[in-house]
C-alpha positions, 0 to 999 in steps of 0.5 A, a space after each residue: 281958611 276953611 269953609 264950614 261943611 255944616 251950619 247950625 243957625 235958628 234962622 235956618 230949619 229952626 236950627 236943624 244942621 244943614 250943608 252951609 250955604 244950602 237948606 239941605 239938612 244933613 240928616 236927610 243925606 244920611 237918610 239917603 244913605 241908610 235907604 240905600 241911595 247913592 251919592 249921586 242919587 242924593 246929589 241929583 235930588 238936591 243940587 244946591 249941595 256940591 259934590 266936593 262940599 259932600 266928599 269933604 264932609 265924609 272926609 271929616 266924618 272918617 277922619 273923626 270916626 278913626 282918630 284915637 279921640 273918637 
């Protein structure tokens, strides 16, 4: 069974989508990338998010955005 990449709970940041097992909002990562920062910059600033989780998140986003159903 795959571990969830993102979790949403009213008990964690009022229901803001976060990387599972952390309190790091997905939106923060998106804003880092939009701002021209690297993935390494993000990981350095948020060490509770592991590279493997971030890569899996990006792979899932790619899969969803490139599928015919998207």
